[in-house]
Residue frames as qw, qx, qy, qz and C-alpha x, y, z in Angstrom:
[[0.564, -0.163, -0.296, -0.754, 21.63, 17.95, -45.07],
 [0.713, -0.187, -0.675, -0.040, 21.48, 14.49, -43.50],
 [0.368, -0.084, -0.597, 0.708, 22.95, 15.82, -40.21],
 [0.241, -0.114, 0.076, -0.961, 20.37, 18.61, -40.24],
 [0.687, -0.216, -0.468, -0.513, 17.53, 16.08, -40.60],
 [0.644, -0.162, -0.686, 0.296, 18.91, 13.93, -37.75],
 [0.151, 0.006, -0.420, 0.895, 19.24, 17.00, -35.51],
 [0.443, -0.164, -0.139, -0.871, 15.68, 18.03, -36.33],
 [0.728, -0.216, -0.605, -0.240, 14.35, 14.54, -35.54],
 [0.501, -0.125, -0.643, 0.566, 16.18, 14.46, -32.18],
 [0.074, -0.068, 0.218, -0.971, 14.81, 17.92, -31.35],
 [0.597, -0.206, -0.344, -0.695, 11.26, 16.81, -32.20],
 [0.700, -0.202, -0.682, 0.064, 11.59, 13.68, -30.05],
 [0.328, -0.085, -0.540, 0.770, 12.88, 15.67, -27.08],
 [0.272, -0.125, 0.005, -0.954, 10.11, 18.23, -27.50],
 [0.683, -0.239, -0.516, -0.458, 7.46, 15.50, -27.58],
 [0.609, -0.180, -0.684, 0.360, 8.90, 13.93, -24.43],
 [0.122, -0.020, -0.375, 0.919, 8.89, 17.27, -22.61],
 [0.461, -0.169, -0.199, -0.848, 5.32, 17.99, -23.69],
 [0.711, -0.230, -0.640, -0.179, 4.21, 14.53, -22.60],
 [0.475, -0.157, -0.626, 0.598, 5.89, 14.95, -19.20],
 [0.084, -0.059, 0.179, -0.979, 4.41, 18.41, -18.74],
 [0.598, -0.223, -0.387, -0.666, 0.95, 17.09, -19.57],
 [0.690, -0.221, -0.682, 0.098, 1.39, 14.21, -17.14],
 [0.365, -0.132, -0.512, 0.766, 2.53, 16.57, -14.37],
 [0.198, -0.267, -0.106, -0.937, -0.25, 19.10, -14.98],
 [0.183, 0.220, 0.782, -0.553, -3.01, 19.12, -12.38],
 [0.259, -0.219, -0.617, -0.710, -6.36, 18.40, -14.04],
 [0.381, 0.001, 0.501, -0.777, -9.65, 19.15, -12.33],
 [0.269, 0.352, 0.896, -0.022, -12.74, 16.97, -12.49],
 [0.014, 0.370, 0.522, 0.768, -15.24, 18.22, -15.07],
 [0.431, -0.681, -0.424, -0.413, -17.94, 18.60, -12.41],
 [0.491, -0.056, -0.544, 0.678, -15.69, 19.72, -9.55],
 [0.259, -0.864, -0.429, 0.056, -17.24, 21.86, -6.78],
 [0.195, 0.771, -0.180, 0.579, -15.99, 25.34, -5.94],
 [0.192, -0.470, 0.637, -0.580, -16.15, 24.43, -2.25],
 [0.702, -0.169, -0.672, -0.167, -16.97, 21.34, -0.27],
 [0.498, -0.589, 0.354, -0.529, -18.12, 20.96, 3.34],
 [0.322, 0.254, -0.902, 0.135, -16.37, 18.00, 4.97],
 [0.774, -0.348, -0.027, -0.528, -18.72, 15.53, 6.67],
 [0.546, -0.423, 0.701, -0.179, -18.06, 12.68, 9.08],
 [0.850, 0.176, 0.497, 0.003, -17.00, 9.56, 7.20],
 [0.542, 0.822, -0.173, -0.021, -15.18, 11.45, 4.42],
 [0.817, -0.261, 0.196, 0.476, -11.61, 10.45, 3.64],
 [0.138, -0.679, 0.307, 0.653, -8.80, 12.56, 2.22],
 [0.245, -0.010, 0.807, 0.537, -8.92, 10.45, -0.93],
 [0.192, 0.671, 0.717, 0.005, -12.69, 11.01, -1.31],
 [0.007, 0.889, 0.137, -0.437, -12.27, 14.78, -1.08],
 [0.221, -0.497, 0.547, 0.637, -9.29, 14.84, -3.42],
 [0.268, 0.209, 0.852, 0.397, -11.23, 12.80, -6.01],
 [0.187, 0.800, 0.527, -0.218, -14.08, 15.35, -5.92],
 [0.056, 0.896, -0.124, -0.424, -11.71, 18.04, -7.20],
 [0.024, -0.645, 0.669, 0.369, -8.91, 16.23, -9.07],
 [0.855, 0.311, -0.304, -0.281, -8.83, 13.72, -11.90],
 [0.709, 0.208, -0.587, 0.331, -5.65, 12.33, -10.35],
 [0.583, -0.780, -0.136, -0.181, -6.22, 12.33, -6.58],
 [0.824, -0.249, -0.089, 0.502, -2.54, 11.60, -5.87],
 [0.385, 0.466, 0.031, 0.796, -1.72, 15.18, -6.96],
 [0.438, -0.812, -0.385, 0.011, -3.13, 16.43, -3.65],
 [0.564, -0.497, -0.056, 0.657, 0.22, 17.95, -2.46],
 [0.344, 0.208, 0.342, 0.849, 0.46, 20.10, -5.60],
 [0.155, -0.684, -0.422, -0.575, -2.87, 21.86, -5.07],
 [0.570, -0.787, -0.217, 0.091, -1.97, 22.49, -1.41],
 [0.310, 0.814, -0.347, 0.348, 1.55, 23.72, -2.28],
 [0.817, -0.559, 0.136, -0.032, 2.94, 21.25, 0.26],
 [0.241, 0.705, -0.662, 0.084, 6.66, 20.86, 0.82],
 [0.626, 0.099, -0.771, 0.069, 8.27, 17.61, 1.99],
 [0.050, 0.074, -0.706, 0.703, 8.03, 18.54, 5.67],
 [0.540, 0.051, 0.183, -0.820, 4.30, 19.24, 5.31],
 [0.744, 0.114, -0.552, -0.358, 3.78, 15.94, 3.49],
 [0.441, 0.082, -0.822, 0.351, 5.42, 14.11, 6.41],
 [0.104, -0.350, -0.680, 0.636, 3.31, 16.01, 8.97],
 [0.036, -0.431, -0.516, -0.739, 0.16, 17.25, 7.19],
 [0.296, -0.081, 0.313, -0.899, -2.38, 19.62, 8.68],
 [0.135, 0.270, 0.944, -0.134, -5.51, 17.81, 9.79],
 [0.331, -0.166, -0.363, -0.855, -8.95, 18.28, 8.25],
 [0.158, 0.158, 0.822, -0.524, -12.09, 17.91, 10.36],
 [0.034, 0.595, 0.769, 0.233, -15.80, 17.44, 9.69],
 [0.074, -0.893, -0.339, 0.285, -17.34, 20.88, 9.26],
 [0.295, -0.494, 0.344, 0.742, -14.26, 22.32, 7.54],
 [0.609, 0.734, 0.199, -0.224, -14.85, 23.86, 4.12],
 [0.595, -0.152, 0.498, 0.612, -12.39, 22.96, 1.34],
 [0.328, 0.851, 0.123, -0.392, -12.24, 25.87, -1.13],
 [0.720, 0.257, 0.380, 0.521, -10.89, 25.86, -4.70],
 [0.032, -0.860, 0.055, 0.506, -8.96, 28.99, -5.73],
 [0.733, 0.389, 0.376, 0.412, -8.10, 29.61, -9.41],
 [0.027, 0.980, 0.030, -0.195, -6.96, 33.24, -9.06],
 [0.334, -0.652, 0.543, 0.412, -3.33, 32.35, -9.85],
 [0.579, 0.489, -0.478, -0.443, -4.30, 30.43, -12.98],
 [0.425, 0.162, -0.888, 0.062, -3.46, 27.13, -11.28],
 [0.691, -0.519, -0.386, -0.322, -5.81, 25.20, -8.97],
 [0.207, 0.286, -0.677, 0.646, -5.10, 25.64, -5.30],
 [0.589, -0.538, -0.568, -0.203, -7.07, 24.29, -2.34],
 [0.061, 0.319, -0.536, 0.779, -7.40, 25.72, 1.15],
 [0.367, -0.456, -0.804, 0.104, -9.50, 25.10, 4.25],
 [0.249, -0.507, 0.073, -0.822, -11.91, 27.48, 5.91],
 [0.400, -0.229, -0.827, 0.321, -12.53, 26.59, 9.52],
 [0.336, -0.777, -0.379, -0.374, -15.45, 27.86, 11.54],
 [0.285, 0.195, -0.500, 0.794, -14.40, 30.28, 14.29],
 [0.410, -0.687, -0.598, -0.032, -16.36, 30.88, 17.47],
 [0.062, 0.542, -0.212, 0.811, -16.52, 34.31, 19.13],
 [0.489, -0.385, -0.719, 0.310, -16.77, 33.97, 22.90],
 [0.264, -0.857, -0.144, -0.418, -18.52, 36.39, 25.23],
 [0.047, 0.590, -0.582, 0.558, -16.56, 37.71, 28.24],
 [0.533, -0.332, 0.594, -0.502, -16.37, 35.15, 31.01],
 [0.947, 0.180, 0.040, -0.261, -17.09, 32.20, 28.71],
 [0.438, -0.517, 0.708, 0.199, -14.48, 29.45, 28.76],
 [0.639, 0.464, -0.460, -0.407, -13.59, 27.88, 25.43],
 [0.714, -0.219, 0.660, -0.079, -13.72, 24.09, 25.39],
 [0.057, 0.347, -0.770, -0.533, -12.30, 22.06, 22.51],
 [0.815, 0.186, -0.045, -0.547, -14.81, 20.36, 20.24],
 [0.591, -0.247, 0.767, 0.040, -14.45, 16.61, 20.27],
 [0.753, 0.584, -0.081, -0.293, -13.95, 16.06, 16.57],
 [0.741, -0.241, 0.531, 0.331, -11.78, 13.43, 15.01],
 [0.153, 0.617, -0.459, -0.621, -9.76, 14.39, 11.97],
 [0.885, 0.362, 0.003, -0.292, -10.65, 12.55, 8.79],
 [0.715, -0.288, 0.566, 0.292, -8.45, 9.65, 7.70],
 [0.064, 0.470, -0.597, -0.647, -6.65, 9.31, 4.40],
 [0.471, 0.018, -0.756, -0.454, -8.44, 6.09, 3.44],
 [0.749, -0.399, -0.239, -0.472, -11.24, 4.02, 4.95],
 [0.159, -0.556, 0.719, -0.385, -9.98, 3.02, 8.43],
 [0.828, -0.105, 0.398, -0.382, -12.30, 0.03, 8.82],
 [0.891, 0.422, -0.160, -0.054, -10.67, -1.68, 5.83],
 [0.585, 0.540, -0.478, 0.371, -7.01, -1.26, 6.76],
 [0.484, -0.719, 0.302, -0.397, -7.18, -1.16, 10.58],
 [0.946, -0.259, 0.189, 0.035, -6.13, -4.80, 11.09],
 [0.803, 0.399, -0.020, 0.442, -3.23, -4.31, 8.69],
 [0.093, 0.798, -0.239, 0.545, -2.06, -1.23, 10.63],
 [0.537, -0.644, 0.355, -0.413, -2.20, -2.67, 14.13],
 [0.944, -0.170, 0.283, -0.029, -1.05, -6.22, 13.54],
 [0.299, -0.533, 0.667, 0.427, 2.29, -7.66, 12.45],
 [0.777, 0.523, -0.008, -0.350, 2.26, -8.58, 8.77],
 [0.828, 0.448, -0.271, 0.200, 5.77, -9.57, 7.85],
 [0.634, -0.712, 0.268, 0.138, 8.85, -10.51, 9.82],
 [0.393, 0.724, -0.567, -0.023, 12.42, -10.36, 8.56],
 [0.888, 0.011, -0.454, 0.072, 14.21, -13.69, 8.92],
 [0.372, 0.299, -0.550, 0.685, 16.72, -12.16, 11.35],
 [0.404, -0.332, 0.276, -0.807, 13.94, -10.80, 13.58],
 [0.874, -0.137, -0.286, -0.367, 12.18, -14.15, 13.47],
 [0.747, 0.094, -0.565, 0.336, 15.23, -15.87, 14.94],
 [0.277, 0.197, -0.480, 0.808, 15.80, -13.26, 17.67],
 [0.451, -0.450, -0.080, -0.767, 12.27, -12.39, 18.84],
 [0.339, -0.219, 0.756, -0.515, 11.04, -13.67, 22.24],
 [0.556, -0.070, -0.710, -0.427, 9.00, -16.88, 22.21],
 [0.746, -0.414, 0.157, -0.497, 6.60, -18.64, 24.57],
 [0.293, 0.390, -0.864, 0.125, 8.44, -21.41, 26.43],
 [0.221, -0.212, -0.921, 0.242, 5.84, -22.63, 28.95],
 [0.413, -0.473, -0.196, -0.753, 2.41, -22.08, 30.45],
 [0.466, -0.369, 0.551, -0.586, 0.65, -22.90, 33.74],
 [0.757, -0.052, 0.576, -0.303, 0.16, -26.55, 34.70],
 [0.356, -0.175, 0.805, 0.441, 1.89, -27.73, 31.53],
 [0.563, 0.651, 0.409, -0.303, -0.95, -26.51, 29.32],
 [0.491, -0.010, 0.557, 0.670, -0.18, -26.44, 25.62],
 [0.099, 0.628, 0.511, 0.578, -2.99, -24.10, 24.50],
 [0.216, -0.334, -0.367, 0.841, -3.23, -20.54, 25.83],
 [0.035, 0.709, 0.572, 0.411, -6.19, -18.16, 25.64],
 [0.088, -0.727, 0.008, -0.680, -7.33, -14.81, 27.01],
 [0.599, -0.702, 0.167, -0.347, -6.14, -14.33, 30.60],
 [0.960, -0.048, -0.149, 0.234, -3.53, -17.09, 30.49],
 [0.284, -0.868, 0.394, 0.103, -0.22, -16.50, 32.28],
 [0.932, 0.296, -0.030, 0.206, 2.73, -17.74, 30.25],
 [0.512, -0.671, 0.308, 0.438, 6.52, -17.57, 30.32],
 [0.672, 0.735, -0.036, 0.084, 8.73, -16.36, 27.50],
 [0.733, 0.094, -0.100, 0.666, 12.42, -16.07, 26.80],
 [0.344, -0.488, -0.265, 0.757, 13.93, -12.92, 28.30],
 [0.182, 0.809, 0.327, 0.454, 12.35, -9.55, 27.50],
 [0.410, -0.046, -0.291, 0.864, 14.29, -6.51, 28.73],
 [0.027, -0.699, -0.514, 0.497, 12.45, -3.67, 30.50],
 [0.002, 0.506, -0.225, -0.833, 13.59, -1.15, 27.89],
 [0.007, 0.086, 0.827, 0.556, 11.77, -3.18, 25.22],
 [0.434, -0.151, -0.098, -0.883, 8.39, -2.28, 26.71],
 [0.455, -0.012, 0.727, -0.514, 5.33, -3.91, 28.22],
 [0.714, 0.415, 0.304, -0.475, 3.05, -4.53, 25.24],
 [0.142, -0.329, 0.834, 0.419, 3.58, -7.18, 22.61],
 [0.784, 0.249, -0.190, -0.537, 1.82, -8.90, 19.72],
 [0.590, -0.212, 0.779, 0.016, 1.85, -12.69, 19.59],
 [0.649, 0.538, -0.273, -0.463, 2.25, -14.28, 16.17],
 [0.814, -0.080, 0.558, 0.136, 3.09, -17.50, 14.43],
 [0.044, -0.455, 0.584, 0.671, 5.29, -17.58, 11.34],
 [0.759, 0.461, 0.301, -0.348, 3.27, -18.19, 8.19],
 [0.847, 0.399, 0.234, 0.260, 4.36, -18.74, 4.64],
 [0.476, -0.378, 0.261, 0.750, 7.66, -17.50, 3.30],
 [0.412, 0.843, 0.138, -0.317, 7.20, -14.56, 0.93],
 [0.621, -0.086, 0.524, 0.576, 9.06, -15.12, -2.32],
 [0.201, 0.588, -0.208, -0.755, 9.56, -12.56, -5.06],
 [0.798, 0.376, 0.453, -0.128, 7.64, -14.00, -8.06],
 [0.544, 0.814, -0.196, -0.052, 10.11, -12.47, -10.51],
 [0.215, 0.706, -0.649, 0.184, 13.50, -13.18, -8.91],
 [0.848, -0.192, -0.493, -0.019, 12.54, -16.08, -6.57],
 [0.240, 0.346, -0.563, 0.711, 14.34, -14.26, -3.73],
 [0.426, -0.548, -0.689, 0.209, 13.03, -14.72, -0.18],
 [0.003, 0.638, 0.051, 0.769, 11.59, -11.39, 0.98],
 [0.251, -0.335, 0.543, -0.728, 10.53, -12.33, 4.51],
 [0.155, -0.229, -0.956, 0.094, 8.11, -14.42, 6.55],
 [0.381, -0.469, -0.288, -0.743, 4.43, -13.54, 6.71],
 [0.034, -0.095, 0.755, -0.649, 3.12, -13.33, 10.28],
 [0.425, -0.478, -0.696, -0.326, -0.12, -14.96, 11.45],
 [0.165, -0.423, 0.341, -0.823, -1.48, -12.63, 14.14],
 [0.462, -0.259, -0.844, 0.086, -2.68, -14.53, 17.24],
 [0.415, -0.818, -0.396, -0.051, -3.36, -11.80, 19.81],
 [0.096, 0.781, -0.274, 0.553, -1.79, -9.42, 22.31],
 [0.773, -0.331, -0.440, 0.316, 0.20, -9.84, 25.51],
 [0.132, -0.894, 0.174, -0.392, 1.46, -7.68, 28.40],
 [0.554, 0.232, -0.645, 0.473, 4.61, -8.23, 30.44],
 [0.613, -0.732, -0.179, -0.237, 3.90, -8.64, 34.17],
 [0.625, -0.697, 0.301, 0.181, 7.47, -9.37, 35.29],
 [0.522, 0.738, -0.428, -0.007, 10.73, -8.92, 33.44],
 [0.519, -0.555, 0.648, -0.045, 13.52, -11.43, 33.83],
 [0.454, 0.361, -0.771, -0.262, 14.73, -14.80, 32.61],
 [0.171, 0.451, 0.699, 0.528, 12.13, -16.16, 32.00],
 [0.166, -0.060, 0.045, -0.983, 9.72, -13.23, 31.56],
 [0.182, 0.419, 0.838, -0.300, 6.17, -13.51, 32.91],
 [0.158, 0.009, -0.398, -0.904, 3.49, -12.47, 30.40],
 [0.406, 0.375, 0.688, -0.471, -0.30, -12.27, 30.48],
 [0.136, 0.281, 0.726, 0.613, -2.36, -12.90, 27.35],
 [0.154, 0.380, 0.360, -0.838, -4.76, -9.93, 27.12],
 [0.629, 0.473, -0.018, -0.617, -6.38, -10.55, 23.73],
 [0.458, -0.106, 0.854, 0.222, -6.79, -13.70, 21.69],
 [0.560, 0.424, -0.269, -0.659, -7.67, -13.94, 18.02],
 [0.842, 0.163, -0.494, -0.144, -6.47, -17.53, 17.67],
 [0.877, -0.476, 0.013, 0.067, -5.22, -20.13, 20.14],
 [0.148, 0.824, -0.532, 0.126, -1.60, -19.70, 21.19],
 [0.981, -0.084, -0.145, 0.092, 0.90, -22.50, 21.66],
 [0.637, -0.588, 0.295, 0.402, 4.39, -23.07, 22.95],
 [0.548, -0.062, 0.457, 0.698, 7.07, -21.60, 20.64],
 [0.240, 0.851, 0.393, 0.254, 4.74, -18.91, 19.28],
 [0.505, 0.134, -0.070, 0.850, 6.67, -15.66, 18.86],
 [0.128, -0.852, -0.362, 0.357, 6.29, -12.14, 20.27],
 [0.433, 0.374, 0.189, 0.798, 6.90, -8.87, 18.49],
 [0.153, -0.352, -0.355, 0.853, 6.89, -5.42, 20.06],
 [0.236, 0.810, 0.532, -0.070, 3.81, -3.27, 19.46],
 [0.388, 0.153, 0.221, 0.882, 4.73, -0.52, 17.00],
 [0.012, -0.771, -0.488, 0.409, 3.20, 2.76, 18.18],
 [0.098, -0.525, 0.265, 0.803, 4.67, 4.73, 15.28],
 [0.329, 0.333, 0.791, 0.394, 2.43, 3.37, 12.54],
 [0.115, 0.157, -0.116, -0.974, 0.90, 6.09, 10.37],
 [0.258, 0.514, 0.817, -0.039, -2.85, 6.26, 9.88],
 [0.259, 0.911, 0.195, -0.255, -2.87, 9.77, 8.37],
 [0.496, -0.262, 0.479, 0.675, -0.77, 10.43, 5.30],
 [0.334, 0.656, -0.095, -0.670, -0.84, 12.38, 2.06],
 [0.816, 0.347, 0.449, 0.112, -1.66, 10.60, -1.24],
 [0.132, 0.844, -0.359, -0.375, 1.08, 11.30, -3.75],
 [0.892, 0.416, -0.171, 0.049, 3.08, 9.70, -6.55],
 [0.800, -0.368, 0.116, 0.459, 6.60, 8.40, -5.80],
 [0.000, 0.874, -0.256, -0.412, 9.46, 10.75, -6.69],
 [0.061, -0.456, 0.801, 0.385, 11.16, 8.01, -8.73],
 [0.723, 0.167, -0.449, -0.497, 10.06, 5.35, -11.19],
 [0.380, -0.242, 0.841, -0.298, 9.09, 2.24, -9.26],
 [0.721, 0.148, -0.433, -0.520, 7.81, -0.96, -10.84],
 [0.222, -0.214, 0.914, -0.264, 6.79, -4.25, -9.24],
 [0.464, -0.156, -0.735, -0.469, 4.05, -6.87, -9.27],
 [0.698, -0.391, 0.126, -0.587, 1.12, -7.94, -7.12],
 [0.154, 0.309, -0.923, 0.170, 2.19, -10.83, -4.85],
 [0.097, -0.281, -0.923, 0.242, -0.83, -11.66, -2.71],
 [0.370, -0.419, -0.279, -0.781, -4.53, -10.80, -2.39],
 [0.035, 0.022, -0.803, 0.595, -6.01, -10.81, 1.11],
 [0.536, 0.079, 0.277, -0.794, -9.45, -11.72, 2.40],
 [0.558, 0.101, 0.821, -0.067, -9.79, -15.11, 0.73],
 [0.592, 0.705, 0.129, -0.368, -10.32, -13.75, -2.79],
 [0.770, 0.129, 0.432, 0.452, -8.81, -15.02, -6.03],
 [0.320, 0.540, 0.245, 0.739, -9.20, -11.57, -7.58],
 [0.252, -0.454, -0.401, 0.754, -9.22, -8.14, -5.99],
 [0.123, 0.736, 0.450, 0.491, -11.47, -5.16, -6.55],
 [0.062, -0.710, 0.088, -0.696, -12.13, -1.81, -4.93],
 [0.494, -0.648, 0.323, -0.481, -11.12, -1.54, -1.25],
 [0.986, -0.116, -0.091, 0.078, -9.23, -4.84, -1.23],
 [0.341, -0.812, 0.458, 0.122, -5.77, -5.17, 0.30],
 [0.914, 0.357, -0.108, 0.158, -2.88, -6.56, -1.75],
 [0.547, -0.676, 0.319, 0.377, 0.86, -6.89, -1.22],
 [0.646, 0.747, -0.151, 0.041, 3.58, -6.07, -3.75],
 [0.896, -0.096, -0.033, 0.433, 7.24, -7.02, -4.09],
 [0.360, 0.546, -0.110, 0.748, 8.60, -3.52, -3.51],
 [0.541, -0.702, -0.403, 0.228, 9.34, -1.70, -0.24],
 [0.224, -0.946, 0.062, 0.226, 11.34, 1.03, 1.47],
 [0.610, -0.310, 0.490, 0.539, 14.52, -0.30, -0.11],
 [0.410, 0.408, 0.593, 0.560, 13.01, 0.66, -3.48],
 [0.058, 0.102, 0.025, 0.993, 11.90, 4.13, -2.32],
 [0.366, -0.541, -0.625, -0.428, 8.28, 3.35, -1.41],
 [0.004, -0.070, 0.526, -0.847, 6.66, 5.35, 1.40],
 [0.086, 0.535, 0.791, -0.285, 3.29, 5.29, 3.12],
 [0.241, 0.732, 0.201, -0.605, 0.88, 7.37, 1.00],
 [0.013, -0.363, 0.659, 0.659, 2.50, 6.60, -2.34],
 [0.737, 0.416, 0.304, -0.437, 0.02, 5.88, -5.12],
 [0.225, -0.278, 0.811, 0.462, 0.85, 3.36, -7.86],
 [0.665, 0.294, -0.244, -0.641, -0.94, 2.55, -11.10],
 [0.645, -0.059, 0.760, -0.055, -2.04, -1.06, -11.55],
 [0.425, 0.513, -0.464, -0.584, -1.48, -2.26, -15.12],
 [0.879, 0.126, 0.452, -0.079, -2.54, -5.37, -17.01],
 [0.282, -0.412, 0.644, 0.580, 0.22, -6.43, -19.40],
 [0.590, 0.473, -0.194, -0.625, -0.84, -6.26, -23.04],
 [0.817, 0.032, 0.576, 0.001, -1.55, -9.60, -24.67],
 [0.110, -0.319, 0.694, 0.636, -0.11, -10.81, -27.96],
 [0.686, 0.484, 0.390, -0.378, -2.49, -11.05, -30.89],
 [0.613, 0.114, 0.613, 0.485, -2.00, -12.43, -34.37],
 [0.092, 0.408, -0.259, -0.870, -1.68, -10.07, -37.30],
 [0.252, -0.074, -0.812, -0.522, -3.68, -12.64, -39.24],
 [0.548, -0.174, 0.204, -0.793, -7.37, -12.39, -38.22],
 [0.866, 0.011, -0.377, -0.328, -7.82, -16.12, -38.97],
 [0.647, 0.105, -0.653, 0.380, -5.24, -17.18, -36.36],
 [0.564, -0.783, -0.066, -0.253, -5.43, -17.13, -32.57],
 [0.187, 0.600, -0.659, 0.413, -2.62, -16.82, -30.04],
 [0.627, -0.181, -0.743, 0.149, -2.08, -19.35, -27.26],
 [0.314, -0.283, -0.533, 0.733, -1.87, -16.76, -24.49],
 [0.068, -0.640, -0.475, -0.600, -5.12, -14.82, -24.47],
 [0.483, -0.760, -0.414, 0.132, -5.10, -13.73, -20.83],
 [0.171, -0.964, 0.180, 0.094, -1.92, -11.82, -20.02],
 [0.804, 0.400, -0.217, 0.382, 1.77, -11.69, -20.73],
 [0.424, -0.867, 0.263, 0.003, 4.58, -11.30, -18.23],
 [0.247, 0.650, -0.719, 0.012, 8.29, -12.16, -18.33],
 [0.813, -0.034, -0.579, -0.046, 8.96, -15.87, -17.94],
 [0.464, -0.682, 0.365, -0.431, 9.09, -16.75, -14.23],
 [0.361, 0.225, -0.882, 0.204, 11.00, -19.34, -12.30],
 [0.656, -0.509, -0.452, -0.324, 8.51, -21.29, -10.15],
 [0.130, -0.559, 0.548, -0.609, 8.80, -20.44, -6.44],
 [0.436, -0.089, 0.805, -0.392, 6.60, -23.35, -5.34],
 [0.197, 0.185, 0.930, 0.250, 4.38, -26.07, -6.73],
 [0.253, 0.693, 0.557, -0.382, 1.32, -23.81, -6.66],
 [0.165, 0.756, -0.181, -0.607, 2.89, -21.61, -9.34],
 [0.445, -0.115, 0.779, 0.426, 3.64, -24.39, -11.84],
 [0.398, 0.628, 0.651, 0.152, 0.55, -23.87, -13.99],
 [0.065, 0.962, 0.100, -0.247, 0.91, -20.11, -13.87],
 [0.294, -0.650, 0.518, 0.473, 4.58, -20.29, -14.76],
 [0.500, 0.142, 0.770, 0.370, 3.96, -22.69, -17.63],
 [0.319, 0.828, 0.460, 0.039, 1.50, -20.17, -19.08],
 [0.082, -0.941, 0.106, 0.311, 3.86, -17.26, -18.63],
 [0.487, -0.385, 0.597, 0.509, 6.78, -18.92, -20.37],
 [0.539, 0.564, 0.572, 0.251, 4.75, -18.80, -23.60],
 [0.055, 0.959, 0.048, -0.273, 5.50, -15.07, -23.58],
 [0.334, -0.580, 0.554, 0.495, 9.08, -15.69, -24.70],
 [0.452, 0.207, 0.777, 0.385, 7.90, -17.73, -27.70],
 [0.263, 0.829, 0.493, 0.019, 5.28, -15.15, -28.65],
 [0.140, -0.875, 0.139, 0.441, 7.77, -12.29, -28.34],
 [0.311, -0.391, 0.681, 0.535, 9.99, -13.98, -30.93],
 [0.448, 0.441, 0.757, 0.175, 7.11, -14.70, -33.32],
 [0.094, -0.123, 0.255, 0.955, 7.06, -12.10, -36.15],
 [0.199, -0.410, -0.707, -0.541, 3.40, -12.88, -36.87],
 [0.393, -0.687, -0.586, 0.175, 2.32, -11.57, -33.46],
 [0.114, 0.555, -0.098, 0.818, 2.01, -8.05, -32.13],
 [0.339, -0.354, -0.695, 0.526, 1.75, -7.07, -28.49],
 [0.139, -0.820, -0.383, -0.403, -1.03, -4.72, -27.47],
 [0.073, 0.570, -0.371, 0.729, -0.19, -1.83, -25.11],
 [0.255, -0.205, -0.796, 0.510, -0.36, -2.35, -21.36],
 [0.294, -0.620, -0.428, -0.589, -3.68, -1.22, -19.92],
 [0.042, -0.212, 0.569, -0.794, -4.17, 0.67, -16.66],
 [0.476, -0.399, -0.731, -0.282, -6.86, -1.09, -14.64],
 [0.554, -0.746, -0.370, -0.005, -6.64, 0.63, -11.27],
 [0.106, 0.727, -0.378, 0.563, -4.83, 2.61, -8.59],
 [0.783, -0.318, -0.476, 0.242, -3.19, 1.38, -5.40],
 [0.129, -0.847, 0.257, -0.447, -2.34, 3.41, -2.29],
 [0.626, 0.112, -0.656, 0.406, 0.46, 2.13, -0.08],
 [0.491, -0.749, -0.013, -0.445, -0.42, 2.24, 3.63],
 [0.723, -0.601, 0.339, 0.022, 2.26, 0.05, 5.19],
 [0.606, 0.668, -0.430, 0.049, 5.83, -0.62, 4.13],
 [0.831, -0.438, 0.271, 0.211, 8.60, -3.04, 4.99],
 [0.291, -0.589, 0.517, 0.549, 12.08, -3.19, 3.53],
 [0.039, -0.178, 0.803, 0.567, 11.15, -5.32, 0.51],
 [0.070, -0.465, -0.857, -0.213, 7.37, -5.73, 0.71],
 [0.173, 0.021, 0.185, -0.967, 4.51, -3.21, 0.90],
 [0.107, 0.487, 0.861, -0.100, 0.78, -3.44, 1.52],
 [0.095, 0.066, -0.167, -0.979, -1.72, -1.26, -0.30],
 [0.396, 0.476, 0.655, -0.432, -5.43, -0.61, -0.73],
 [0.261, 0.310, 0.660, 0.633, -7.02, -0.65, -4.19],
 [0.087, 0.444, 0.264, -0.851, -8.54, 2.82, -4.63],
 [0.592, 0.483, -0.128, -0.633, -9.80, 2.41, -8.21],
 [0.373, -0.116, 0.897, 0.207, -10.40, -0.71, -10.31],
 [0.565, 0.359, -0.227, -0.708, -11.94, -0.93, -13.78],
 [0.802, 0.137, -0.551, -0.184, -11.21, -4.69, -13.92],
 [0.870, -0.492, 0.021, 0.004, -10.47, -7.37, -11.31],
 [0.070, 0.802, -0.586, 0.093, -6.85, -7.21, -10.13],
 [0.985, -0.005, -0.172, 0.004, -4.85, -10.46, -10.28],
 [0.681, -0.551, 0.348, 0.333, -1.62, -11.75, -8.82],
 [0.610, -0.016, 0.455, 0.649, 1.29, -10.73, -11.12],
 [0.249, 0.895, 0.292, 0.229, -0.45, -7.60, -12.41],
 [0.550, 0.217, -0.131, 0.796, 2.13, -4.82, -12.72],
 [0.241, -0.912, -0.279, 0.183, 2.26, -1.83, -10.34],
 [0.580, 0.194, 0.078, 0.787, 4.24, 1.26, -11.28],
 [0.112, -0.418, -0.174, 0.884, 4.62, 5.00, -10.71],
 [0.410, 0.715, 0.562, -0.073, 1.60, 6.67, -12.39]]
């Protein structure tokens, strides 16, 4: 009898897990979704997906896209009509494109339309075209400025400078950068790389030892010993929003743009990258860790803001934050406290990846996003 009860309980648990997973994987439409939508200039793939789907990252499912199509998606243009089809019982989207019938003798000329982007290009453009992070090995080996004309120490637009040797097979066009702060994993204290301060662009005019280079664009003044990194012409600016295939969990490391907190359309970096399975287009949920509260309504807890695992301080700036976080261990062991569930506060889309760090754009935010908020597979 006892074995029968145990078997029944295990069966019920497995059934509940399967039902929960099936519900999570099921594509849900917006309550007020359109039957068709005409794409207009300025739309993004995310905007259109959100008009039809409650979870916009499920875009590949409603297009029946395989992995090859996700890597190289068909483009959508202003004027295209996105149509919802429910004839199979499951939502499916397709595109109707206007066709033009030509009279005899008329030559067809392509319309100059630009395909829509996945997310707002004006927000992420600098993060796509400029170096963001340099591995320590690359930092040591990259070319550097060794001298300028007439012993000048500051170089600007149009300056001719000399660098350590650049080989012809490495190309003509380069970014100039200065190493910034060292990126440290806030959980493990491991060094993840060196953040790059983008200074401008340069073009090789003569290969050799030294190499002659012309500064063609300046964002900030350049100096001797500033580094060069090859322009990456393979960066993706069109990709498919989707959830990762595996469970990935990390934390927010930095918020960009001079803000202490991040909201909609702000760029943040996280401590996970290609080594962890992240790809451009992956969507992650942003969670606020549940706080501990007292079971006794007359008592208050010491940590009312958030709770994370105790951290080892990576630098002096983290001392206050770390001191607060270490209270979590005490509260976890206190039988008079209960931890509230983690709360989803937003969605993040990854648009640029490195081996151990990724950069993403906040697509949804119900609360301000802070450093050390958790990101995970939705």
